[in-house]
VMD Tcl script that draws the C-alpha trace (Angstrom):
set ca {
  {-96.41 183.34 70.21}
  {-97.88 186.30 71.88}
  {-95.12 186.30 74.28}
  {-91.79 186.51 71.77}
  {-94.06 189.00 69.53}
  {-94.93 191.09 72.75}
  {-91.01 190.95 74.24}
  {-89.20 194.21 74.38}
  {-86.30 192.41 74.63}
  {-85.57 191.39 70.73}
  {-83.45 193.40 68.85}
  {-84.97 196.11 66.50}
  {-83.12 195.05 63.27}
  {-85.62 197.33 60.66}
  {-85.49 200.15 63.17}
  {-89.63 200.55 63.19}
  {-90.17 197.30 64.96}
  {-90.98 195.30 61.82}
  {-88.16 193.09 61.97}
  {-86.85 191.66 65.51}
  {-84.18 189.21 66.19}
  {-83.36 187.10 69.54}
  {-79.85 184.96 69.43}
  {-80.46 181.55 70.48}
  {-76.82 180.89 69.43}
  {-73.88 182.52 68.08}
  {-72.20 182.26 65.19}
  {-68.60 182.47 64.19}
  {-66.69 184.65 61.76}
  {-68.00 187.85 59.28}
  {-71.85 188.57 59.10}
  {-73.52 187.13 55.88}
  {-72.48 189.84 53.13}
  {-75.35 191.34 50.55}
  {-76.24 189.20 47.90}
  {-74.34 186.73 48.93}
  {-75.31 182.68 48.24}
  {-76.98 181.10 51.33}
  {-77.02 177.89 52.92}
  {-80.20 178.09 55.75}
  {-82.60 176.11 57.86}
  {-85.64 177.62 57.95}
  {-89.06 177.29 59.85}
  {-91.66 179.54 59.75}
  {-94.35 180.28 61.65}
  {-98.02 181.48 62.46}
  {-100.34 181.99 65.83}
  {-102.11 179.07 66.91}
  {-100.50 176.68 64.71}
  {-97.76 174.24 66.51}
  {-96.28 172.96 62.68}
  {-94.47 175.60 60.85}
  {-96.22 176.61 57.35}
  {-92.85 176.77 55.46}
  {-89.70 174.80 56.55}
  {-86.57 172.62 54.89}
  {-85.65 171.27 58.10}
  {-86.22 167.92 56.58}
  {-83.25 168.14 53.69}
  {-80.06 167.27 54.51}
  {-78.22 169.45 52.76}
  {-80.62 172.83 51.57}
  {-78.82 174.45 48.47}
  {-77.37 177.30 48.20}
  {-80.00 180.39 47.90}
  {-78.95 183.49 46.47}
  {-80.41 187.06 48.45}
  {-82.47 189.03 46.62}
  {-83.36 186.37 43.68}
  {-84.22 183.30 45.50}
  {-84.87 184.60 48.64}
  {-87.63 187.03 48.51}
  {-89.34 187.79 51.77}
  {-87.86 191.09 52.67}
  {-87.82 190.42 56.58}
  {-85.75 187.18 56.35}
  {-83.51 189.10 54.07}
  {-82.93 191.62 56.58}
  {-82.48 189.62 58.96}
  {-79.71 187.10 57.47}
  {-77.59 190.22 56.51}
  {-76.91 190.33 60.55}
  {-76.12 186.60 60.71}
  {-72.71 184.79 61.29}
  {-72.16 180.84 60.36}
  {-73.42 178.70 62.62}
  {-75.64 181.09 64.30}
  {-79.08 180.09 65.39}
  {-81.88 182.95 65.69}
  {-85.71 183.70 65.85}
  {-86.95 186.51 64.40}
  {-90.39 187.88 64.86}
  {-91.52 189.98 60.93}
  {-94.36 192.30 60.93}
  {-96.78 191.98 57.98}
  {-94.93 194.68 55.67}
  {-92.08 192.25 56.16}
  {-93.64 189.66 55.51}
  {-96.15 188.64 53.18}
  {-97.98 192.55 53.20}
  {-102.17 192.93 53.84}
  {-103.08 190.68 51.97}
  {-101.39 187.33 52.85}
  {-100.65 184.79 50.92}
  {-104.18 182.90 51.24}
  {-104.93 179.79 52.29}
  {-101.55 179.54 53.85}
  {-101.19 183.05 55.30}
  {-103.72 185.13 56.44}
  {-103.95 189.10 55.91}
  {-101.59 191.17 57.90}
  {-100.43 188.19 59.44}
  {-97.25 188.65 61.53}
  {-94.86 185.34 61.05}
  {-92.33 184.08 63.66}
  {-89.27 182.74 61.74}
  {-86.35 180.27 62.86}
  {-83.37 180.67 61.35}
  {-79.86 178.67 61.30}
  {-77.28 179.73 59.02}
  {-75.16 176.49 57.65}
  {-73.05 178.09 55.02}
  {-72.59 181.79 52.72}
  {-70.21 182.46 50.08}
  {-69.69 186.02 49.13}
  {-70.76 185.35 45.26}
  {-71.86 189.21 44.81}
  {-68.25 190.25 42.96}
  {-68.29 186.72 40.66}
  {-71.96 187.43 39.71}
  {-71.65 190.67 38.36}
  {-68.10 189.78 36.53}
  {-69.86 186.93 34.69}
  {-72.72 189.58 33.65}
  {-70.36 191.61 32.27}
  {-69.40 191.49 27.98}
  {-66.37 189.02 26.98}
  {-64.57 192.50 26.24}
  {-65.41 194.38 29.58}
  {-64.36 191.08 30.96}
  {-60.91 191.08 29.17}
  {-60.65 195.05 30.87}
  {-60.72 193.70 34.04}
  {-57.21 193.36 36.60}
  {-55.68 190.14 37.11}
  {-56.39 190.02 40.69}
  {-60.05 190.58 40.05}
  {-60.81 187.51 37.37}
  {-58.19 185.50 40.07}
  {-60.15 186.24 42.98}
  {-63.73 185.81 40.64}
  {-62.34 181.91 39.73}
  {-61.38 181.41 43.27}
  {-65.20 181.85 44.14}
  {-66.66 179.91 41.69}
  {-64.32 177.14 42.57}
  {-65.37 177.92 46.45}
  {-68.62 177.48 44.63}
  {-67.77 174.11 43.13}
  {-66.13 172.71 46.13}
  {-69.11 173.55 48.22}
  {-71.58 171.78 45.57}
  {-69.14 168.61 45.46}
  {-69.35 168.58 49.15}
  {-73.08 167.90 48.78}
  {-72.63 165.46 45.82}
  {-73.94 167.91 43.48}
  {-71.39 166.71 41.20}
  {-72.65 167.38 37.98}
  {-73.33 171.19 39.37}
  {-69.58 171.15 40.65}
  {-68.14 170.54 37.25}
  {-69.81 173.20 35.95}
  {-68.82 176.03 38.62}
  {-65.39 174.71 38.29}
  {-65.38 175.17 34.44}
  {-66.82 178.30 34.59}
  {-63.97 179.61 36.66}
  {-61.68 177.64 34.46}
  {-63.12 179.45 30.96}
  {-61.86 182.97 32.42}
  {-58.44 182.06 33.18}
  {-57.10 181.79 29.10}
  {-55.29 185.22 29.82}
  {-52.27 186.72 28.00}
  {-49.79 187.30 31.03}
  {-47.43 190.16 31.10}
  {-44.99 188.30 33.36}
  {-43.58 185.27 34.43}
  {-45.25 186.17 37.95}
  {-48.57 186.65 36.21}
  {-48.31 183.31 34.21}
  {-47.06 181.36 37.46}
  {-50.28 183.12 39.17}
  {-52.90 182.13 36.13}
  {-51.10 178.02 36.16}
  {-51.50 178.14 40.30}
  {-55.58 178.91 39.82}
  {-55.60 176.88 36.91}
  {-54.36 173.67 38.32}
  {-56.92 173.63 41.38}
  {-59.66 173.82 38.81}
  {-57.87 171.16 36.60}
  {-57.64 168.84 39.54}
  {-60.76 169.52 40.92}
  {-62.39 168.35 37.40}
  {-60.37 165.25 36.98}
  {-61.50 163.76 40.53}
  {-65.09 165.27 39.93}
  {-65.12 163.04 36.60}
  {-63.60 160.49 38.41}
  {-66.70 160.21 40.78}
  {-69.20 160.35 37.81}
  {-67.30 157.79 36.77}
  {-66.30 159.33 33.66}
  {-62.65 158.29 33.26}
  {-61.46 159.37 30.28}
  {-62.74 162.85 30.98}
  {-61.08 162.45 34.39}
  {-57.94 161.74 32.56}
  {-58.04 164.69 30.02}
  {-58.15 166.98 33.06}
  {-55.62 165.25 34.59}
  {-53.20 165.30 31.76}
  {-53.72 169.06 31.16}
  {-52.51 169.72 34.75}
  {-49.12 167.70 34.10}
  {-48.89 170.20 31.32}
  {-48.91 172.63 34.20}
  {-46.39 170.93 36.45}
  {-45.44 167.70 35.49}
  {-44.23 166.14 38.89}
  {-47.75 167.17 40.63}
  {-48.32 163.88 42.47}
  {-52.06 164.70 43.11}
  {-52.45 164.84 38.75}
  {-50.28 161.83 38.29}
  {-52.34 159.95 41.04}
  {-55.37 161.01 39.40}
  {-54.67 160.00 35.77}
  {-53.77 156.91 36.90}
  {-57.13 155.96 38.55}
  {-58.51 157.06 35.65}
  {-56.38 154.44 33.68}
  {-57.21 152.13 35.94}
  {-60.92 152.55 35.42}
  {-60.02 152.23 31.73}
  {-58.43 148.83 32.54}
  {-55.33 150.63 30.59}
  {-53.15 148.84 32.81}
  {-49.58 149.87 31.63}
  {-50.46 153.14 31.43}
  {-51.90 153.30 35.04}
  {-48.47 151.48 36.67}
  {-46.69 154.75 34.78}
  {-48.60 157.44 36.69}
  {-49.12 155.27 40.22}
  {-45.35 155.02 40.06}
  {-44.30 158.07 39.02}
  {-46.70 159.43 41.68}
  {-44.95 157.17 43.96}
  {-41.53 158.68 43.41}
  {-42.22 161.91 44.40}
  {-44.63 161.16 47.55}
  {-43.09 157.53 48.48}
  {-45.04 156.87 51.68}
  {-48.62 158.17 50.36}
  {-50.77 155.77 51.52}
  {-53.72 156.65 48.86}
  {-50.75 155.83 45.96}
  {-49.51 152.11 47.69}
  {-53.02 151.53 47.97}
  {-53.96 151.90 44.53}
  {-50.77 150.42 43.15}
  {-51.68 147.67 45.41}
  {-54.96 147.70 43.89}
  {-53.94 147.94 39.89}
  {-51.35 144.57 41.28}
  {-55.08 142.52 42.10}
  {-56.73 144.18 39.14}
  {-53.86 142.73 36.97}
  {-53.35 139.43 38.24}
  {-57.48 138.94 37.95}
  {-56.89 139.79 34.29}
  {-54.08 137.54 33.59}
  {-55.64 134.92 35.12}
  {-58.99 135.25 33.17}
  {-56.62 135.70 30.32}
  {-54.99 132.13 30.89}
  {-58.43 130.50 31.31}
  {-59.92 132.05 27.94}
  {-56.65 130.70 26.37}
  {-56.91 127.53 27.85}
  {-60.53 126.97 26.95}
  {-60.02 128.01 23.35}
  {-56.89 124.97 23.09}
  {-59.52 122.64 24.64}
  {-62.30 123.22 22.53}
  {-59.51 122.80 19.43}
  {-58.10 119.51 20.99}
  {-61.90 118.20 20.66}
  {-62.85 119.26 17.44}
}
mol new
graphics top color blue
foreach p $ca { graphics top sphere $p radius 0.5 }
foreach p [lrange $ca 0 end-1] q [lrange $ca 1 end] { graphics top cylinder $p $q radius 0.2 }
display resetview
């Protein structure tokens, strides 16, 4: 601990020695931007303690935290703004950038220097999106189309991140939030195509998410909305077929899946779903026959 604290080889990020950095593993891409939402693993250490006084490293998938809101330790925020995705670094925070003169009794003593090891797993630049949703409806309506589309895409990416982390309810809420701002009046066919392209991605994601949530009625509804934009979209037809199969609406499922197969005849997912449909339908018909036989047998015996 003292060796690191006294080291002169660390990078001084704050200019006054309050936040110093040692890069352990480099990252890639751009540095974390201000007001981003960041997924990090971290552990904080005090002198004379082998175990961290705070850590989230036991979590398999740490959630996204908003800089300046969820991350309130000044030194940690200063440090994160210098990090890239995949980077692992160690920081030394002086008391003024950590827990101050008072500390945080009984865990953190007064005027404590702390060491943090931080790994950036992922981040999203949500500053523009967050600012947009703080505006009134009138102010949002005045925004240029390209900026609105960028906000919608940011929210979609946020939803995708949550989906990958299996936070399905949160993911669908992000997709819906993005969809809510795309009810724009286009001034040209070109603008309408751009809006439709953005909507289509969100509708397909919503259909898939509702399937994973085992809510096929909603999955079908969003899949059909996607088909209103592009009636030959194989992914939308496939989602609708899956939803109908879940609802045991076998004829509708077959119709959607066959249409999808005509567009993508060598798609393994579509072909496997048709096989699954055929198997489910055979089981259904066998049960129907068995039920009829039992009914006739009971009538004959009576």
